[in-house]
Each structure stands twice: as C-alpha cells, then as structure tokens.
N, C-alpha and C positions, 0 to 999 in steps of 0.2 A: 649760236647754233649752226651757222653755215658750215657745211662739210662735216659736221659731227653727227654721229648716230649713237643711239643708246638702245640696248636690247637685252633681253634675258629669257631664260627658259625654265620650265618646271617639268619634273618627271614624277609621275605617280607609280609606285612600286606595288606589285601584288606579292604578298608575303604570307607563307603558311609554315607550320612546323608540326612535326610528330615526334612522340616519344614512344618507341616500340610501335604498337598498333593504335595508340591513342592520339587523337588530334589535340594539339595545344589550343586552349581557348584564345581566340583572336585578340581580345582586349588585353589579356594577360601578356600575350606575346609582344604586342606593340608597346605596352608599358615597360616591359623588360628591355626591349631594344633602346628605348629612349633613356632608360636608366643607365645602360651601358654607355650611351653617348655622354651622359652627364659625368660619369665616373672616369672614363678613359680617353676622352677627346677634348681638345681645347675649345670648349664652347663658352658662350657667355652665360650669365644668369638668364634664366628663362624669359623669353619675350612672351607676349600674350598668345602667340601661335606656336612657338617651338623654341629652337635654340640656334642662334647665329654662330657660325664658325669664324675663325680668325681670317678666313679667306673672303669674308663678306657675304657668303651665302647663308641660306636658312634651311634647316632641317626641321620638319614639323609633322604632327599627326593631322591628317585632313579629316573632314567630316565623314568621308566614306569608309572609315576604318582601314586606312592605309597610310604608309609613310610617304611623304612627298619631299622632294629636294628642289629648292629654288636657287638658281645660280645667282651670283652677284651681278651687278650691272656691268655690262660689257660694251665696248665700242666697235667690235668687229665680230663677224660670224665665227672666225677662227677661235676667238676667245670663248664664245658661247659653247662651241664644240668641246673645247678643253675643260671648261668648268662643269659642263654636264657629265662628262666622263669622270671628272674628279668626284662628283656626287655619287656616281655608280660605285666608285672605289670606297667611298665612305660607308655607304649602305652595305656593300659586300663585307666590309670589315666588321660591322656591327653584327651581321648575320653569322659570320664565322665565330665571333666571340660568344654569341648565344649558343651556337652549336656545340662549342667546347665546354660550356658551363656544366656545373653539376646540379642535377643529372643532365647528361648530354642529350642533344636532340638533332634530328635531321631537319634542316631548314631549306625551304624552297623560296627563292626570291627572284622575280623576273620583271622585265620591262615589257611584258606582253600587253596587248591592247584590248583583248577580249577574253572573257571566260565564256566559252561557247555553251557549256552545259547549263550555266546559270543565266545566260543572256545578259551578262554584265560587262561594262566597258571601263577601262582606265584611260587616262588621257595624258597628253603632254602639251601644256599651254605655252604661249609665247607672249611677250610684252615688248612694245616698241614706243619710244618717245616721239611725239610729233607736235606740230603747232597748228595743223589744219582744223577748221571747224569740223567736229565729229560728224555732223550731218552730211558732209560731202563723202565720207569714206565708204559707206555701203555700195553706192553705185560704182565707185572706182575699184573696189576690192572683191566683190562677190564673184565676177568671172575669173579673176586670178585665183582665188581660194578654191573654187570648184575644179579648176584645171590643173593646179600644181601637184595634185596627187600622182601624176605620171612621173614626177621627180621625187616626191617625198611621201608617197604612200607606204605604209608599213607592210602591206601584203598580208594575205590570210584567207579566211573562208567566210562566206556569207552565212551567218548563223541561221538565217531564215530558210535556207534551202534544205529539202529533205535528202539531197545528194551531196555532191562536193562541188560547189560553185566558187571558184577562185575569185578573189577581189583584190584590186590594187590597194584598197583602203577598207579594212573591216569597220572602222568607225563611221564610214559613210552610211552604213545601214542604221546607225543610231541617230543620225542627224534628222531632227523632226521639224525644224523651223528654218526659214531663210534668215530672218533677223529677230533677235530677242535680247533682252537685258538680263535674262535669267538662265542659269546653267544647272540649277538644282532640280527643276521639274521638266525642263525641255532642254534640247541640245541644238543650238543654232549654228548655221553656217557662218553667220557674221554676228559677233557678240558686241553689243553696244555699251558694255560696261566701260566707264571712264573714271576709274579710281586713279587720280592724277599722281599721287605719291611724290609731289613736288610743289614748291611755292613760286615757280618761275613763270606761271601762266601756260605751261605746256600741258599736253594731254597724253594719255596712255592708250594705245591700241592693244586690246587684249584678244588674242586669237585662241579660241577654245576648241576649234574643230580639228586640230592636228593630232598626230600620233607619235608615240615614242619610237625612235629609230635607233638602229645599231650602226649603220654605215656613216662614216665621217663625211663622205661626199654628199649623201642625201641630207644630213643634218646641216652641213654648210650651205647647200643650195636652199634649203628650207628657210633659214634665217637670212642669208645674204640676199636672195631675190626679194623677199618680202620687205626687208629694210630699204632696198634700193627703190622699189616701187613707191614706198611711203615717202622717201626722200624727194622724188620728183613731184609727187602730189603736194608735198609741203611747199614746193616752189610754184605751184599753180597749174601743173600739168593735169590733164584729165585722161589718163590712159584707158579708163573704163568706157569712155564714150565710143559708141559703136559696137561694144562687146556685150551689152546687156543680154542676159540669157532669158529666153521666153519662159523657161521653167527651171530655175536654178537647182532645185532638189532632184528633179528628173535628170538634169544634165550631170550632176554630181554622181548619181548612181549609174548612169550609162557609162560615164568615163571609168568609174571604178570597176565595172563588170567586163571591161575590154582590155586584157593585157597586151593586145596587139597595138593599142593606142590609135586605132583607126576610126573609132566611133565618132559620128558627127552629131551635133546638136544645133538647134535653131537659135540664132541670135536675133535681136529685135530688128535689125536692119534688113532682114530677109535672107541672110546667108546661112549656110550650115558649115560649122567649123569643128575641127578636132581639138582635143585638149592641147596638142602640140601647136596647132595654129594659134590658139589663144595665148599660150606661153610665148610664142615667137613675137606676137604683137606687143606684149608687155616688155619683153627683152629689147625689142627695137626702140621702144619709147625711152628706155633707160639709156641704151647705147647712144642715142641721139644727143644725150647730155653729158657724155663722158668728157672729162677735162674741165667741166664747169665747177664753180665753187660749191654747188649744192650737193655734190656727190663726194663721199669719203675716198681716201687714198686707195682703199682695197677694191673699189668698184670695178676697175678694169679686169682684175684677175677673176673676180666672181662672175662677171659677164662672160668671160672666156670659157669658164667651166660650164656655165648655164647653156651657152650656145653649143658647145661641144657635146654636152649630154643630150640636148634636143636632137642634134644631128645624128647621134648614135641611135637614139630611140627610133628615128625615122628610117635610117638606112642600115644600121648595124646593131640591131637590138641584142644579138648574142654577146656583144662586147660588154654589156651591162649586167650580165648574169652573175658577175662577182662584185658588182659595184653598188647597185641600189637595193634596198631592203626587199621590195616586192619581187624584183627579178631574181635575187638570190633564193628567196623562198620558193619561187616557182620552179627553179631548177631542182631544189632539194625535194619538193613534193613530187615532181615528175619522175625523178629517179626512184622514189619510194613506190609510187604506183606501178612503175614498170616492173619492179621486182615482184609485184603481186599480180602481174598479168594484165594490167590496165594501162593503155596508152593515153597520154594527156589529150591527144586529139579526139579521143572518143568520149570525153567527159560531157560535152554539150548534149550529145544524143542520149547518154545515160541519165543525165540530169533531167532531160525532158521526159524520159520514160518514168523516172522516179516521181516527178511532180504529178504526172498523170495518175500513177498508181496511188500516190499518197492522197490525192483528192478523192479518189474513188473509195479508198479504205476509210478516210475520215468521215465520209458521208454515212458509213456503216458503223461508226464509233470504234474503229480499229486503227492500229498503227502499223508501220512497216517493220518487218523483222526478216533478217537474211535467211533464217532457217525455214521460214514459210515459203520463200522463193525457191528453195532447193528441194522442198518436199514435192514429189510429183503428184501427190493427191490433194495438195492444198488449193484453195480457191485463188490465192495469189499467183501460184504457178500457172494455173489454168488461164487466168487473165492475160498474163504475159505471153503464153503460148498462142493465144487467139489473135495477138497483134500481128501485123505484117512483119516480115523478116527485117525490115529496115525502118528506122525512125530518122528522118532526114537522110543523110548520106552514110550513116554508120550502122552496122549490124549490132543489134542489141540482143544479148542472151541473158537468161535467168542467172547464169553463173557470174557474169560481169556485174549485174545489178546487186547480187548478193555480196560480191567482193567489195563494191563501193560502200555498201552499208556496214560491212565488217570493219573496214579500215577508217571509217569516219572518226571514231574516237581516238585511235592511235595518231591520226593526222592532226587532230585538235591538240593532242598532247604534245606533238612535235612543235606545233605553233607556240604553245605555252613555253616550251623549253628553248625555243630559238633564242629569245632574249634573256635567258636565265643568267644571272650574275655568277661569276666564278668559272672554274674549269669545266663544269658540266654543261655550260651553255653551248648550244649548237653553233651559234654565230661565233662565239669565242674559239671553239674547237676548229672551225673552218679557217678562222683568221690565223690561228697558230700553225695550221697545216700549210699555210701559204697559198691557198687556192682562191683567195679574194683579192680584189684590186679596188678597194673602197677608199684608199687614202687620197689625200689632197696634196697638191704641190707644196713642198716645204713643211708638210706635217702640221700638227696642231699645237706642238709645244710640249713642255715638260709637265706631265700629270702630277708627279710628286710635288712639284713647286706649286701647282694649282690647288692642291689640298691644303697647303700651309700658308699661301700668300694670296692676297687679293689682286685684281687687275689694278694697274697703276694710274689709270687715267679717268677714274670715276670716283664718286663718293664712297664706293666700296673700299677703296684704299684707306681712307680716313676711318671708316667704321671698323675695318679689320684690324688696323693698328691700335686703335683705342680699345677695342675688345680685348686684344692680347695684353696690352699694358695694364688695364684695370683688373683683368683676371689675375695676372701675376702679382699685383699689389694687394689682392684680396678685397678690393673695393666692391661694395654692393651697387649694382646698376641694372638697368633694363635697356635692351636694345630694340629698336624698330627700324624700318626702312628709312624713315626721314629724321630720326633723332636717336641719341643715346642719353639716357637719364642717369646721372651720377647721384645715387640715392644718399650716400654718405656725406657728400659735400654740397648737396642741394643745388645742383647746377645741371644745365641741359646743353648738349651739343646739337646744334641745328644742322641737319643734313638735307634741308629742303631743296638745295640746288643739286641736281643729279651729277654735276661736274665739279662739286666742291673739292678743293685741293688742300685746304688747311683746316685746322681745328678752330671752331668759333664757339666758345662756351659762353653761356649767359647765366645769370643767377636765377634760381627758382627751379623747383622740381615737383 
C-alpha cells in the first residue's frame, strides 16, 4: 500500500422529461433510460444494483429515483476527473437516445445539487481506501471537510432565505449532523460508513457531504487534497490536532455564507481561523512529507495547485472567477442581477430587509409577493416605507425588494441549468466560449477512451476486460465490485484485492 492511493466518485443526476405539455412519469423515464443502456451500450448482465460498463464503472438506479454513476477505482485524482466526465457522457447519450425515441421527448438532465422549489438535494459521494483505525478519522477530517468548500463548493443559493443569499455550498444547508452512519434520514458532515469492499484488511472512507462539480480544477482539488490528507493520516500523522472546531456545523455554514472567504470560526485551542487558514494547515502537513514513500507520485503537482488556489483566494480572488464552480456562478449571477438593476453588493441589505418583512408577514399568516411591495396602498409597501432609508450601509427601496423576489425563480432555474448535460448547459456553453480557465496542467486525458476502457492499475482493469469478454461470448454472469460470477461455468472471479492485476477464478457460483 505504501505510496498507493485508491479513490472513486459517484454522481447523482436529476433527470426529467416532457412530451408536449405532459410530464413523463419519473419511474417510467428511469426504466426507459436503463433499457436504452441495456440495448445500446456494452454493459454486463445486470448486477444487483445496476449495470457495469466495460470501463469498470457502474450505472444504476438509486433509491431516490435518480440515475447514479460510480466511477471505477482510480489511483489518481486526474483519473477520477476523467472517469466522472466519462459518466456524464454516458448519461448524456442515454438522454439523447430517449429524446429521439418515438414518440420524441424533451429531456432535462443536470448535475445540479439542489431543487430549490422542492427543498431536495442531490449529492456526489467520494470513496477512499485507507488502513487507519476508522475511530481516528473524524477528529482528523472534520475541520478539513468543513473548510474545503472554499475550493470545491458548488455554489448556489441558500434555499432557506426569503431573498437571495449566495452560498459557496448549497449542500451545507442540508447537513444536519456532525457524525453519523446514516445518510437516508440524516445528512452528516462525517459519514462513518465503512463498507470495505475488499478482503485485504483495508477500510473505506465514504465522504457524503460533497457536491457535484463541473470545474476540472475544483474536482481535482477535491479528490487530490482529500486523498493526500488521508495518506499522511495512514502514516500516523494527526493534522487535525489543534484544528478541532468548537461548532463544526456552525463553522460549515459560516464558511459557506462568505464568498470573500474571510469569515473566522473558533477552534478548540482558542484561536479564530478562516477556511483558508485551516486549508493551509492541512496543506503544510502534507507538504512536510513530500518525497516520502507514503505519498503518491502525483502529490507534488496537486500540492502546487492546492497552494496556488489558496493564494489566489486570499490575494487575487478575481482570478478564480473562471476556475472554481462557486466563483463562476457568482460572476454569472452578479451579471444577471446587474442587468435587472440590482448590484451584488446590495444583496446583504436587501436580504436583511426581506428577512425582517418575511418574519412580520409570517406572523400574520401571509407570504412575500413582489406585487404587494409595488402597490402603494398595500400594507407591505407601507411597512417598507416606514423603515429608515438605510438598512446597514445600503439604501433599500420597495422596487429593489420586489425585483429580488421576481428574479428568485429565474436564478434558481439558472442554477439548475448551470450543470445541465449537453449543449444547453450553462457551464458547457461558457466552456465552449473560452471564457473559463478551469483546466488542470496536462489535462485529464482522453474521455472517449475512458468510456470504453478501465484504469490500468486497479481491479477495474480485470473487471472491465472480463465483462467485455464474457459479454461478447454470450456468457451469463453477474458483476459486483469485489467479484464476477460466471453463471454458465459455475466459477467466481475474486476481486477482493483492490489492486488485483490478474484473473483468479475459482470453482463455485
């Protein structure tokens, strides 16, 4: 294991379709998409959860009525970025096939993280192989996970706000527990699930608090930094010592609410630190071990990107407006608001006024409506008119408040469309226009090859090649992460070693 890392990612997709003015039933839509997968793509015989591709990854229907893609096992963050993007291509192809079917349909498929109108969230999970006693991990990782959203927050809106409160991480508002082993009924910052998926004595760190990203840089930093922190913890380091947050959930939300990245939170040793301060602490702990056998060959290049991005956040934040998801979105939203006569800098005062007005109206059993604010005879307008001319340092007018209320839904729709797959996606359109700089040095590799072929240095290569061969031979089989069962010949391929490089069949099925 020394110097080796193993990781993978999962993406949950929000998918809907209409025919004319009619909404396609969600269950029928998902069944049809999986049928297209069965008929048109080189998948295996169905596993208990879905269908494995010959690239070693898994496409399946998750319990939340959505399609999910799990990448094959990878040894570098560059590979994870490539295979997550390959999954996007696979799902996009299925959606296009369904849209062209008879009768045709309009399909919407996005990597969005929040349905603001339904207060529903989608996720992007991470998995990492490690040898450390799982009991050690929460103390070492909770400050890191709470602060890394300055690098890999998806950006968006706080769905609980009556106005437009921007957040670095929409999912932060859905995190309800600091530590838990359940993700069905609660959403923890640190997930204690330890589904090992190996027989080598190793463990699996499952990170469930993260979000789907579009930026290559943000995705690479998300997986690369986490894997490197885990690698030094595996070697006995304790980078979380001295970083314990007095209130992890409060810190998470405070960091998420501050796009300037200057918010400070209390740590147990009596200091107050920003998210950037905490990330620098973890980065320094990793850099102190560069060149040692515990770190993989790609560690130095990822540390360089990690440090450069933190430097830019602190000194040159405008440089990241085309690089990190939340910073790209902030620029898009600020431009939209400016075209509607609202400056980004005025949002705090407007939100404060709308919160105050919302509380007053809620106590009377009423809601906020822009037309009421603009009607000179309404009680809402009278309340605003009775306030001082200034709330904080910004002038607040009824027209501005009404505008914010009017553009909330369009901005929520923009957020949903930001990660839309295909040509209509806002991120994809910006990328094609050449206005983004989210790429990583050397790129992430050939996406077409990643759709067809597995990574070479994990058991995914054995699984993928066996899947392809048995499929072509017409052999009946079942595929799982840790084994492939040849039903016809009553034998089992053991993949309990995550770094298995050869086929090892045994009798019995």
